[in-house]
C-alpha positions in Angstrom: -9.7 -24.6 -38.7 -10.1 -27.0 -35.8 -12.4 -26.4 -32.9 -11.4 -27.0 -29.4 -13.7 -27.8 -26.4 -16.0 -25.0 -25.7 -14.5 -22.9 -28.6 -16.9 -21.0 -30.8 -16.1 -20.7 -34.5 -16.4 -17.3 -36.2 -19.7 -16.6 -37.9 -19.1 -14.1 -40.6 -22.9 -13.7 -41.0 -23.5 -12.6 -37.4 -26.1 -9.8 -37.2 -25.8 -6.9 -34.8 -29.4 -7.3 -33.7 -29.0 -11.0 -32.8 -28.5 -12.0 -29.1 -25.1 -13.4 -29.9 -24.1 -10.4 -31.8 -25.0 -8.1 -28.9 -22.9 -10.2 -26.5 -19.9 -10.0 -28.9 -20.3 -6.3 -29.0 -20.5 -6.0 -25.2 -17.3 -8.1 -24.8 -15.3 -6.1 -27.3 -16.5 -2.8 -26.0 -15.7 -3.7 -22.4 -12.3 -5.1 -23.5 -11.2 -2.1 -25.4 -13.0 0.2 -22.9 -10.9 -1.1 -20.0 -7.7 -0.1 -21.8 -9.1 3.3 -22.9 -10.6 3.9 -19.4 -7.3 3.4 -17.8 -5.6 5.8 -20.1 -7.9 8.6 -18.8 -9.0 7.5 -15.3 -5.5 8.0 -14.1 -5.3 11.6 -15.3 -7.5 13.0 -12.6 -5.4 11.2 -9.9 -2.1 12.8 -11.1 -1.9 15.7 -8.6 -2.5 13.2 -5.7 0.0 10.7 -7.1 2.5 13.5 -7.5 2.1 14.6 -3.9 1.9 11.2 -2.2 4.8 9.6 -4.2 6.9 12.8 -4.3 6.9 13.0 -8.1 7.7 16.0 -10.3 6.1 16.9 -13.7 8.3 14.4 -15.6 7.3 11.6 -13.2 3.6 12.4 -14.0 4.3 12.4 -17.7 6.0 9.0 -17.4 3.0 7.7 -15.4 0.9 8.4 -18.5 3.5 7.6 -21.1 5.0 4.4 -19.7 1.6 2.8 -20.4 1.2 4.5 -23.8 4.7 3.6 -24.8 4.4 -0.2 -24.4 0.8 0.0 -25.7 1.9 1.8 -28.9 5.1 -0.1 -29.3 3.6 -3.6 -29.0 0.1 -3.2 -30.3 1.2 -4.2 -33.8 2.6 -7.4 -32.4 -0.7 -7.9 -30.5 -2.7 -7.6 -33.8 -0.4 -10.1 -35.6 -0.6 -12.6 -32.7 -4.3 -12.4 -32.9 -4.4 -13.0 -36.6 -2.1 -16.0 -36.2 -3.2 -17.7 -33.1 -6.8 -16.6 -32.7 -8.1 -13.2 -31.9 -10.2 -14.4 -29.0 -7.3 -16.3 -27.4 -5.0 -13.3 -27.5 -7.8 -11.1 -26.3 -8.3 -13.3 -23.2 -4.5 -13.4 -22.5 -4.5 -9.6 -22.7 -7.3 -9.2 -20.2 -5.6 -11.5 -17.7 -2.2 -9.7 -18.1 -3.9 -6.3 -17.8 -5.6 -7.3 -14.5 -2.4 -8.5 -12.9 -0.5 -5.3 -13.9 -3.4 -3.2 -12.6 -3.0 -4.9 -9.2 0.7 -4.0 -9.2 -0.1 -0.4 -10.1 -2.5 -0.2 -7.1 0.2 -1.5 -4.8 3.0 0.8 -5.9 5.3 2.0 -3.1 7.0 4.7 -5.1 6.8 6.5 -8.5 9.5 4.3 -10.1 7.5 1.1 -9.3 4.3 2.7 -10.6 6.0 3.6 -13.9 7.3 0.1 -14.3 3.8 -1.4 -13.5 2.2 1.0 -16.0 4.6 -0.3 -18.7 3.5 -3.8 -17.9 -0.1 -2.7 -18.0 0.4 -1.3 -21.5 1.6 -4.8 -22.7 -1.8 -6.2 -21.7 -3.5 -3.4 -23.5 -1.5 -4.1 -26.6 -2.7 -7.7 -26.6 -6.4 -7.0 -26.1 -7.0 -3.7 -27.9 -6.5 -4.7 -31.6 -8.3 -8.0 -31.0 -11.5 -6.3 -29.9 -12.0 -4.4 -33.1 -10.7 -7.3 -35.3 -13.3 -9.6 -33.7 -16.0 -7.3 -34.8 -14.6 -7.0 -38.3 -14.3 -10.8 -38.7 -17.6 -11.8 -37.0 -20.3 -9.5 -38.3 -22.0 -9.4 -41.8 -20.5 -6.7 -43.9 -23.7 -4.6 -43.9 -23.6 -4.4 -40.1 -20.0 -3.6 -39.7 -20.1 0.3 -39.9 -22.9 0.4 -37.3 -21.1 -2.2 -35.1 -17.9 -0.2 -35.4 -19.9 3.0 -34.6 -21.3 1.4 -31.5 -17.9 0.1 -30.5 -16.4 3.6 -31.1 -19.2 5.4 -29.2 -19.2 3.1 -26.2 -15.4 2.9 -26.2 -15.3 6.7 -26.3 -17.6 6.7 -23.4 -15.0 4.7 -21.5 -12.4 7.4 -22.3 -14.7 10.2 -21.4 -16.1 8.7 -18.2 -12.6 7.9 -17.0 -12.0 11.3 -15.4 -15.4 11.1 -13.7 -14.7 7.6 -12.3 -11.2 8.6 -11.4 -12.4 11.7 -9.5 -14.9 9.7 -7.5 -12.4 7.0 -6.7 -9.7 9.5 -5.7 -12.0 11.5 -3.5 -13.7 8.6 -1.8 -11.2 5.7 -1.8 -7.8 7.0 -2.8 -5.8 7.1 -6.1 -4.8 3.4 -5.9 -8.4 2.4 -6.7 -8.1 4.1 -10.0 -6.1 0.9 -10.9 -7.7 -1.7 -8.6 -11.2 -1.1 -10.1 -9.9 -2.9 -13.2 -9.9 -6.3 -11.4 -13.7 -6.9 -11.2 -14.3 -5.5 -14.7 -11.7 -7.9 -16.1 -13.5 -10.9 -14.5 -16.8 -9.9 -16.2 -15.0 -9.6 -19.6 -13.5 -13.0 -19.2 -16.8 -14.6 -18.4 -18.6 -13.0 -21.4 -15.8 -13.7 -23.8 -15.4 -17.4 -22.9 -19.2 -17.9 -23.2 -20.2 -15.9 -26.2 -17.3 -14.6 -28.4 -16.4 -16.7 -31.5 -12.8 -17.5 -32.5 -11.3 -16.2 -35.7 -7.9 -16.0 -37.3 -6.1 -15.4 -40.6 -5.9 -18.8 -42.2 -3.2 -17.5 -44.6 -0.8 -16.4 -41.9 2.5 -18.1 -42.2 6.2 -17.5 -41.7 8.0 -16.2 -38.6 7.1 -13.3 -36.4 8.9 -10.1 -36.9 10.5 -9.9 -33.5 13.2 -7.5 -34.7 10.5 -5.1 -36.0 8.7 -5.2 -32.6 11.9 -4.5 -30.7 12.9 -1.6 -33.0 9.4 0.0 -32.8 9.4 -0.2 -29.0 13.0 1.1 -28.6 12.4 3.9 -31.1 9.4 5.2 -29.2 11.2 4.8 -25.9 14.2 6.8 -27.1 12.1 9.6 -28.7 9.8 9.8 -25.6 12.7 9.9 -23.1 14.5 12.5 -25.3 11.4 14.8 -25.3 10.6 14.5 -21.6 14.0 14.5 -19.9 16.2 17.5 -20.2 19.7 17.0 -21.5 18.9 13.9 -23.5 19.3 14.9 -27.1 21.4 11.8 -27.9 18.5 9.5 -26.9 16.2 11.6 -29.1 18.5 11.1 -32.1 18.9 7.5 -31.3 15.2 7.0 -31.2 14.7 8.7 -34.5 17.5 6.5 -36.1 15.8 3.4 -34.6 12.5 4.5 -36.1 14.2 4.8 -39.5 15.7 1.3 -39.1 12.2 0.0 -38.3 10.8 1.4 -41.5 13.7 -0.2 -43.5 13.2 -3.6 -41.9 9.4 -3.5 -42.6 10.1 -2.9 -46.3 12.7 -5.6 -46.5 10.8 -8.2 -44.6 7.5 -7.8 -46.5 5.2 -9.7 -46.6 6.3 -11.2 -43.2 6.9 -7.8 -41.6 5.2 -6.7 -38.4 3.4 -4.1 -40.6 2.7 -5.5 -44.1 3.8 -2.8 -46.5 1.0 -3.7 -48.9 -1.7 -2.3 -46.6 -0.3 1.2 -47.2 -0.8 0.9 -50.9 -4.3 2.1 -50.4 -4.1 5.9 -50.4 -7.1 6.3 -48.1 -5.8 3.9 -45.5 -2.5 5.9 -45.4 -4.3 9.2 -45.2 -6.6 8.2 -42.4 -3.7 7.0 -40.3 -1.9 10.3 -40.8 -5.1 12.0 -39.7 -5.3 9.7 -36.7 -1.7 10.5 -35.6 -2.3 14.2 -35.5 -5.9 14.1 -34.2 -5.0 11.8 -31.3 -1.9 13.8 -30.5 -4.1 16.8 -29.9 -6.6 14.8 -27.8 -3.8 13.2 -25.8 -2.6 16.7 -24.7 -6.2 17.7 -23.8 -7.0 14.6 -21.7 -3.6 14.9 -19.9 -3.9 18.6 -18.9 -7.6 19.5 -18.7 -8.5 17.6 -15.5 -5.3 18.8 -13.8 -6.1 22.4 -14.9 -9.5 22.2 -13.4 -8.2 21.0 -10.1 -4.9 23.0 -9.8 -6.0 26.3 -11.3 -9.8 26.5 -11.3 -10.3 24.9 -7.9 -12.5 22.0 -8.9 -12.7 19.0 -6.6 -11.6 15.6 -8.2 -15.3 14.6 -8.6 -16.2 18.0 -10.1 -13.3 17.8 -12.5 -14.3 14.4 -13.6 -18.0 15.4 -14.0 -16.8 18.2 -16.3 -16.4 15.7 -19.2 -19.9 14.2 -18.7 -21.4 16.0 -21.8 -18.8 14.4 -24.0 -19.7 11.0 -22.6 -23.4 11.5 -23.3 -22.9 12.8 -26.8 -20.5 9.9 -27.7 -23.1 7.4 -26.4 -26.0 9.0 -28.4 -24.4 10.0 -31.7 -21.4 7.7 -32.6 -23.5 4.8 -34.1 -25.5 7.3 -36.1 -22.3 8.9 -37.3 -21.2 5.5 -38.6 -24.5 5.2 -40.6 -24.1 8.7 -42.0 -20.6 8.0 -43.1 -21.7 4.7 -44.7 -24.4 6.5 -46.7 -22.6 9.7 -47.8 -19.0 8.8 -47.3 -16.6 9.5 -44.4 -15.1 12.7 -45.9 -17.6 15.2 -44.6 -18.4 13.7 -41.2 -14.7 13.4 -40.4 -13.8 16.8 -41.7 -16.6 18.6 -39.9 -16.3 16.6 -36.7 -12.6 17.2 -36.4 -13.0 21.0 -36.9 -15.8 21.1 -34.3 -13.6 19.3 -31.8 -10.9 21.9 -32.5 -13.3 24.7 -31.7 -13.9 22.9 -28.4 -10.2 23.1 -27.7 -10.1 26.8 -28.4 -13.0 27.3 -25.9 -11.0 25.2 -23.4 -8.2 27.8 -23.6 -10.5 30.2 -21.7 -10.7 27.9 -18.7 -8.7 29.6 -16.0 -8.9 30.9 -12.4 -12.4 30.9 -11.1 -13.7 29.3 -14.3 -17.5 29.0 -14.5 -18.7 25.6 -15.3 -21.9 26.7 -17.2 -20.2 29.5 -19.1 -16.7 28.1 -20.0 -16.3 24.4 -19.2 -19.7 23.1 -20.3 -19.8 24.8 -23.7 -16.2 23.7 -24.4 -16.6 20.0 -23.6 -20.0 19.9 -25.3 -18.6 21.3 -28.6 -15.7 18.8 -28.2 -18.1 15.9 -27.7 -20.1 16.8 -30.7 -17.0 16.9 -32.9 -15.6 13.7 -31.5 -18.9 11.9 -31.9 -19.0 12.8 -35.6 -15.4 11.9 -36.4 -14.3 8.8 -34.5 -16.7 6.2 -35.9 -16.3 7.1 -39.6 -12.5 7.2 -39.1 -12.4 3.7 -37.5 -14.8 2.2 -40.1 -12.7 3.7 -42.9 -9.5 2.2 -41.6 -11.0 -1.3 -41.6 -12.9 -0.9 -44.9 -9.7 0.0 -46.8 -7.8 -3.1 -45.6 -8.2 -6.7 -46.7 -10.4 -8.7 -44.2 -7.6 -11.2 -43.5 -5.5 -8.2 -42.3 -8.2 -7.0 -39.9 -6.1 -7.5 -36.8 -3.1 -5.9 -38.3 -5.0 -2.9 -39.7 -6.6 -2.4 -36.3 -3.2 -2.7 -34.6 -1.7 -0.2 -37.0 -4.4 2.4 -36.4 -4.3 1.9 -32.7 -0.5 2.1 -32.7 -0.7 5.3 -34.7 -3.3 6.8 -32.3 -1.3 5.9 -29.2 2.0 7.1 -30.8 0.4 10.5 -31.5 -0.8 10.8 -27.9 2.5 9.5 -26.5 4.7 12.0 -28.5 2.4 14.9 -27.8 2.2 14.3 -24.1 6.0 14.1 -24.1 6.7 17.1 -26.2 4.0 19.7 -25.6 4.2 20.2 -21.8 7.9 21.1 -21.9 7.3 23.2 -25.0 4.8 25.4 -23.1 6.8 25.6 -19.8 5.1 22.7 -17.9 8.2 21.2 -16.2 9.4 20.5 -12.7 6.8 21.3 -10.0 4.5 23.2 -12.4 1.5 21.2 -11.3 1.9 22.8 -7.9 2.3 26.3 -9.3 -1.1 27.5 -10.5 -0.1 30.6 -12.5 2.6 28.7 -14.3 0.3 25.8 -15.1 -2.4 28.1 -16.3 -0.2 29.8 -18.8 1.1 26.5 -20.1 -2.3 25.0 -20.3 -3.7 27.9 -22.4 -0.9 27.6 -24.9 -1.2 23.8 -25.1 -4.9 24.2 -26.0 -4.1 26.5 -28.8 -1.5 24.1 -30.1 -4.0 21.3 -29.9 -6.6 23.3 -31.8 -4.1 23.9 -34.5 -3.4 20.2 -34.9 -7.1 19.5 -35.4 -7.2 22.1 -38.2 -4.3 20.3 -39.9 -6.1 16.9 -39.5 -9.3 18.3 -41.0 -7.5 19.7 -44.0 -5.8 16.4 -44.7 -9.1 14.6 -44.4 -10.8 17.0 -46.8 -8.2 16.8 -49.5 -7.4 13.0 -49.4 -10.6 11.1 -48.6 -12.7 11.6 -51.7 -14.4 8.2 -52.2 -17.0 6.5 -50.2 -15.1 3.4 -49.2 -17.9 2.3 -46.8 -20.4 1.8 -49.6 -20.5 -2.0 -50.2 -23.0 -4.7 -50.7 -24.0 -7.1 -47.9 
């Protein structure tokens, strides 16, 4: 591998406690965090966006899903680009793209423009998200990877959880447009740290052509399925999306090993099982993050800031416990931390179903989000570490991309399907009784999905794949 001016080569013996190791962690956490943050910071602004841009419930769903759609559909390509051309290079391009798209979101004159800008924003997220985790996997000594991934998961989870708080403060003090414009100064900080401290790494064995057909089929399949679920009277698009999804699977099998998703990475039973768990678990979480802050404002009467503050316990718990959960999973195996954590998070969703008119923060909201935070802290770091540990190191970017795509796809499809299923359509966000009934049913469905995830984890992940020598 040649080294260009100012380019740092990957050091596979980098220690987490070293100064350079800490800077690498900061850059990757901020990079993935800005994408995660934007997927939640916008939620608290949805009632204001709906009123100011004259959008209905479908418009609000698309405000969330346009971003998730391009993120999920192209994140596999982003991982492959990083493996081929350098994970740091693609990470930097993603940050720049994300910043420009964020500016367009903040300047949107109508809901249609905002949805289009959100789709562009998702492309930037697809370039930077898989690179952040792949950089960790390629740079740190093997012994430090579970703890580094735990710290990345915990601090990245903080970005997701703090999003509603930041969004509430911005909406209440500066207006909803600043939920997007805040990304610009953060992006500048990430660019500076990355250029100065992050080493370059790539898959030296990468060869052949990119699977452009696979990327197009994946994106079109998700678009068709999502549109068919959100919009009434579009069953043909739903069927078309499903057929395109089947065509995607066929092309991946036929094009292996040059496919967008190398089929061989799914030969590991644990890798496959963890991705199934990820799909269902993040589907449930997507519904909760979409609806909870709206419920608190529309039904319970919370201000935007108060609705955002409601998730603060989850933020604190993720910050304090995720790295330790990675260590526990490394010592005893990921099966029990993941199973127990997912179930506890599901109990949190059940508790959330009691949040209604005149809800008390100490008696209903605080216990629910605290239980959810405890479960999430125990499950996410072991899950992420297991995904990477079961894939070959040279496929780090692809494995990260696959797992991220699966997570976003789960959230995308659930946010598209569950609200109409529980009656949240049209102007429901302006009708508190209707929204309340739909929210309660959605929380019960989400809790059920977590139970399914926990059962799959318990019965499929039996070995400690994280136990390895330095």
